C-alpha positions in Angstrom: 44.3 -104.0 116.7 45.3 -101.1 115.2 47.3 -98.8 117.5 48.1 -95.0 117.0 50.9 -93.8 119.2 51.0 -89.7 119.6 54.5 -89.2 121.5 54.2 -85.8 122.7 57.6 -85.5 123.7 60.2 -83.0 121.9 62.9 -85.9 122.4 61.2 -88.2 120.3 62.3 -91.7 120.8 64.6 -90.6 123.5 61.7 -90.0 125.6 61.8 -91.0 129.2 58.2 -91.7 128.8 58.7 -94.0 125.6 60.6 -96.1 127.5 57.3 -96.9 129.5 55.6 -96.6 126.3 57.4 -98.9 124.4 57.6 -101.6 127.5 53.9 -101.5 127.6 53.5 -102.4 123.9 56.0 -105.0 124.1 53.8 -106.6 126.3 50.9 -106.1 124.2 52.6 -107.6 121.4 53.4 -110.9 124.2 49.5 -111.5 124.0 48.8 -110.9 120.2 50.5 -109.0 116.8 49.0 -105.2 116.4 50.0 -103.3 114.0 51.5 -100.0 115.8 52.5 -96.9 114.1 54.0 -94.1 116.3 53.9 -90.0 115.6 56.9 -87.8 116.8 54.2 -84.9 116.9 57.1 -82.8 117.1 57.9 -83.3 113.5 54.3 -82.7 112.2 52.9 -79.0 110.7 50.1 -78.8 112.9 48.6 -75.5 112.8 46.9 -74.1 116.0 43.4 -74.1 116.1 41.7 -70.9 115.6 38.7 -71.3 116.4 36.3 -70.6 113.8 33.9 -73.7 114.4 34.2 -73.8 109.9 34.9 -77.7 110.3 31.8 -78.5 112.5 29.4 -76.4 110.4 31.0 -77.6 106.9 30.8 -81.6 107.3 34.6 -81.8 109.1 36.7 -79.6 106.6 39.3 -77.7 108.5 40.7 -74.4 107.2 44.3 -75.5 107.7 45.7 -78.0 105.0 48.2 -79.6 107.2 49.2 -82.5 108.2 46.1 -83.0 110.6 43.9 -83.7 107.6 46.3 -87.7 107.5 46.9 -88.0 111.0 42.7 -87.3 111.6 41.9 -89.9 109.1 44.6 -92.4 111.0 42.9 -91.7 114.0 39.6 -92.6 112.5 41.3 -95.9 111.2 42.6 -97.2 114.3 41.5 -99.3 117.2 43.5 -97.5 120.2 45.0 -93.9 120.8 47.9 -93.7 122.7 48.7 -90.9 123.9 52.3 -90.8 125.2 53.7 -87.6 126.9 55.9 -86.2 129.6 54.3 -83.9 132.3 54.6 -80.4 131.4 53.2 -77.5 133.7 50.9 -80.0 134.6 49.5 -80.9 131.6 50.8 -82.0 127.9 53.1 -80.6 125.7 52.3 -77.9 123.4 52.3 -79.9 120.3 50.4 -82.9 121.6 47.9 -80.1 123.0 47.7 -78.4 119.7 46.9 -81.9 117.9 44.5 -82.4 120.5 42.7 -78.8 119.9 42.5 -79.4 115.9 40.5 -83.0 116.4 37.3 -80.5 116.6 36.3 -81.8 112.5 35.9 -85.0 114.3 32.2 -83.3 116.3 29.7 -80.8 115.2 28.2 -77.9 116.6 24.9 -80.2 117.8 25.0 -80.8 121.5 23.5 -83.5 123.5 23.3 -84.8 126.9 25.2 -87.2 128.1 25.2 -88.1 132.0 25.0 -85.2 133.7 27.1 -82.8 131.1 26.5 -82.0 127.2 28.7 -82.9 124.9 28.8 -82.6 120.8 27.7 -85.0 118.4 30.6 -86.6 116.4 30.7 -86.0 112.6 32.2 -89.7 112.4 32.2 -92.6 114.1 34.8 -93.2 116.0 32.7 -95.5 119.2 34.9 -98.3 119.0 38.1 -96.4 119.9 39.8 -97.1 122.8 42.2 -94.6 124.3 45.5 -94.9 126.5 47.6 -91.9 128.4 50.6 -92.7 130.0 52.3 -90.5 131.3 55.7 -89.7 133.0 57.1 -86.6 135.4 60.5 -85.7 136.8 59.0 -85.4 140.4 59.5 -87.9 143.4 55.9 -88.8 143.5 52.5 -88.5 142.0 50.5 -86.8 144.4 49.3 -83.2 143.4 51.4 -83.6 140.1 49.2 -85.4 137.6 46.0 -84.7 138.7 45.1 -82.0 136.0 46.5 -84.1 133.3 44.6 -87.3 134.6 41.4 -84.9 134.5 41.8 -83.6 131.4 42.3 -86.8 129.8 39.3 -88.4 131.2 37.1 -84.9 130.0 38.3 -85.5 126.7 37.6 -89.1 126.9 35.2 -90.1 129.0 34.6 -93.6 127.8 37.2 -96.7 127.0 40.2 -95.0 128.6 43.1 -96.6 130.5 45.5 -94.2 132.7 49.4 -95.0 133.5 51.3 -92.1 135.2 54.5 -92.7 136.5 57.0 -90.3 138.3 61.0 -90.4 138.1 60.7 -91.1 134.9 64.0 -89.2 134.0 65.8 -92.7 135.6 64.8 -94.8 132.5 67.2 -92.6 130.5 69.7 -93.2 133.5 71.8 -96.8 133.4 73.0 -96.7 136.4 69.4 -97.1 137.7 68.5 -100.2 136.1 68.4 -102.2 139.4 65.2 -100.5 139.7 64.4 -99.2 136.3 64.3 -102.9 134.8 62.2 -104.4 137.5 59.6 -101.5 136.9 59.5 -102.3 132.6 58.6 -105.4 133.7 55.5 -104.3 135.2 54.8 -102.3 132.6 55.3 -105.2 130.5 53.2 -107.1 132.5 50.5 -104.5 132.1 50.3 -104.4 128.4 49.9 -107.8 128.5 47.2 -107.9 130.6 45.2 -104.8 128.7 45.6 -106.8 125.7 44.0 -110.1 126.7 41.3 -108.2 128.8 40.7 -104.4 127.9 42.0 -103.4 131.5 44.6 -103.0 134.0 44.5 -104.4 137.7 44.2 -101.6 140.0 46.8 -103.0 142.3 49.4 -103.4 139.5 48.5 -99.7 138.1 49.0 -98.7 141.6 52.8 -100.4 141.7 53.5 -98.8 138.3 52.7 -95.7 139.6 54.6 -95.9 142.8 58.3 -94.1 143.4 61.1 -96.6 142.3 63.6 -95.1 145.3 62.3 -93.4 148.0 60.9 -89.9 147.5 63.8 -87.6 149.7 66.6 -90.0 147.9 65.0 -89.2 144.4 65.1 -85.5 144.9 68.5 -85.8 146.7 70.0 -87.2 143.5 68.7 -84.7 141.1 69.8 -82.0 143.3 72.8 -83.2 143.9 73.0 -83.1 140.0 72.3 -79.7 139.2 
């Protein structure tokens, strides 16, 4: 499988969330070899979408000559598109959102009804693509935090998507927290292996991965004490 990882964190490989993503990919490699390419989005030149729709009328050519042309080509050559990012204002960090906005050349102006909503007709065949979202946040729990980002991801990729969200993710960069982070990363590796073997992750395993690693009040007290 060819996997394209879009790392949306400005911390690059030091990202809290990338600890989770790397564990997931390690689990996938346990099941089978994969070709993996990680793009640190912060390092790419990606102009903001101008909303001119030129790309939708001229066969997919954008008015900007930047790094998105190469990224779009790589997206179309991939089997799994993995978005790895920390939660910023209940959504994606701005550089990753800019990249997502610039995928407009993949669709045309024409619309079609799919189920109970309308979608743009594609200008390229990416039907084989699967989509993964791995998102961490610094809050002690998942409730009323991840929902906007999860809903956006589901709207953008209504089919073939899998979503992993983990609270208390700054602990993955804290060596003193290894007593709880190491077992959690082991669960993430298990999920990666399961996904590579079956294409899905057991709901109970996802719920366990997305639960707080230490009691919410304890985590909040640690964070507040270190301010």
